[in-house]
C-alpha positions as CSV (number, residue, x, y, z in Angstrom):
1,M,1.6,1.7,-7.1
2,Q,0.4,3.1,-10.4
3,D,-3.3,3.1,-11.0
4,P,-4.7,0.7,-13.6
5,E,-6.1,3.6,-15.7
6,G,-2.6,4.9,-16.3
7,S,-3.2,8.4,-15.0
8,G,0.3,8.5,-13.6
9,F,-0.9,9.0,-10.0
10,R,1.3,6.9,-7.7
11,M,0.9,6.1,-4.1
12,R,4.5,6.6,-2.8
13,S,5.9,8.0,0.4
14,E,9.1,8.0,2.4
15,R,7.8,5.3,4.8
16,P,9.9,2.5,3.4
17,K,13.1,4.5,3.9
18,V,12.1,5.4,7.4
19,L,11.3,1.8,8.2
20,H,14.8,0.7,7.1
21,R,16.5,3.5,9.0
22,V,14.6,2.6,12.2
23,A,15.2,-1.1,11.8
24,E,19.0,-0.4,11.7
25,R,18.9,1.8,14.8
26,V,16.8,-0.5,17.1
27,Q,19.4,-2.7,18.8
28,R,17.3,-4.9,21.1
29,R,14.6,-7.3,19.8
30,G,11.1,-6.1,20.5
31,L,7.6,-5.5,19.3
32,V,7.2,-3.1,16.4
33,M,3.8,-1.7,15.8
34,L,3.2,0.4,12.7
35,F,0.1,2.6,12.5
36,S,-0.4,3.8,9.0
37,D,-2.7,4.1,6.0
38,L,-0.1,2.0,4.1
39,M,-0.6,4.2,1.0
40,D,2.5,3.2,-0.8
41,E,3.7,0.5,-3.0
42,P,3.2,-2.7,-1.0
43,E,6.5,-4.3,-1.9
44,R,8.4,-1.2,-0.6
45,I,6.5,-1.3,2.8
46,L,6.9,-5.1,3.0
47,A,10.6,-4.8,2.4
48,G,10.9,-2.4,5.3
49,L,8.8,-4.6,7.6
50,K,10.8,-7.7,6.6
51,H,13.9,-5.8,7.7
52,F,12.4,-5.7,11.2
53,R,11.6,-9.4,11.1
54,H,15.1,-10.2,9.9
55,R,16.4,-8.5,13.0
56,G,14.2,-10.6,15.2
57,H,11.4,-8.2,15.9
58,E,7.7,-9.1,16.1
59,V,5.7,-6.9,13.7
60,I,2.1,-5.8,13.9
61,V,0.7,-3.5,11.3
62,F,-2.5,-1.4,11.9
63,Q,-3.9,0.0,8.7
64,I,-6.0,3.0,9.5
65,L,-8.2,4.5,6.9
66,D,-11.2,6.9,7.1
67,P,-14.3,5.0,5.8
68,R,-14.6,7.7,3.1
69,E,-11.2,6.8,1.8
70,V,-12.6,3.3,1.2
71,D,-16.0,4.0,-0.2
72,L,-15.3,7.4,-1.8
73,D,-18.9,8.4,-1.2
74,F,-18.5,12.1,-2.3
75,R,-20.7,14.5,-4.2
76,G,-19.8,17.4,-6.4
77,E,-16.5,18.5,-7.8
78,L,-13.6,17.5,-5.6
79,E,-9.8,18.0,-5.5
80,F,-7.6,15.4,-3.8
81,V,-4.3,16.8,-2.5
82,D,-1.3,14.5,-1.7
83,L,-0.4,15.5,1.9
84,E,3.2,14.5,1.4
85,R,3.5,16.3,-1.9
86,P,0.9,19.1,-2.0
87,S,1.8,19.9,-5.6
88,R,0.2,16.6,-6.7
89,R,-3.5,17.0,-7.1
90,L,-6.3,15.0,-8.6
91,R,-9.6,16.7,-9.6
92,G,-12.8,15.1,-10.5
93,E,-16.6,15.0,-10.2
94,P,-18.5,11.7,-9.9
95,A,-21.3,12.8,-12.2
96,A,-18.9,14.3,-14.9
97,G,-17.2,11.0,-15.8
98,N,-13.7,12.3,-14.8
99,W,-13.9,10.7,-11.4
100,P,-10.7,8.8,-10.4
101,A,-12.5,6.5,-8.0
102,P,-12.5,3.3,-10.2
103,A,-8.8,3.4,-10.7
104,Y,-8.1,4.4,-7.1
105,L,-10.3,1.6,-5.7
106,A,-8.7,-0.9,-8.1
107,G,-5.3,0.1,-6.8
108,L,-6.5,-0.1,-3.2
109,T,-7.9,-3.6,-3.8
110,L,-4.6,-4.7,-5.3
111,M,-2.6,-3.2,-2.4
112,W,-4.8,-5.0,0.2
113,A,-4.4,-8.3,-1.7
114,V,-0.6,-8.0,-1.6
115,F,-0.6,-7.2,2.2
116,R,-3.2,-9.9,2.9
117,Q,-1.1,-12.5,1.0
118,S,2.1,-11.4,2.8
119,Y,0.6,-11.2,6.2
120,G,-1.8,-14.1,6.0
121,D,0.9,-16.4,7.3
122,R,3.0,-16.4,10.5
123,R,5.4,-13.6,9.5
124,G,3.3,-10.8,11.0
125,H,-0.1,-9.4,11.8
126,R,-2.2,-6.8,10.1
127,V,-5.2,-5.1,11.6
128,F,-7.6,-3.0,9.5
129,M,-9.1,-0.1,11.2
130,A,-11.6,2.3,9.6
């Protein structure tokens, strides 16, 4: 998911590939529970989860975020480091006007809307945990 401000920062991980690999390996139907921050392009995550549903599994998704990841209530100069790709970093300071929070929050809101729309029906369950 690219942020609306066009900074080039993308939320992308290897989760979707892993979901597809695991879905292919699990032979018996069962309950699949995913505990994740879901920080990736929603369509990619949903495709992996649909793979489990296609194979007859029940799917429950627990989205786990630290409350500060949601409200971004930080002070002073900060540097955000992508834990999956440490070379990717965002720097900013709320008072300096170079704060990425508005774009990040817009992307987060869009991501939640896509998951809510997809999991608002009987195809699965999503639980938000902060």
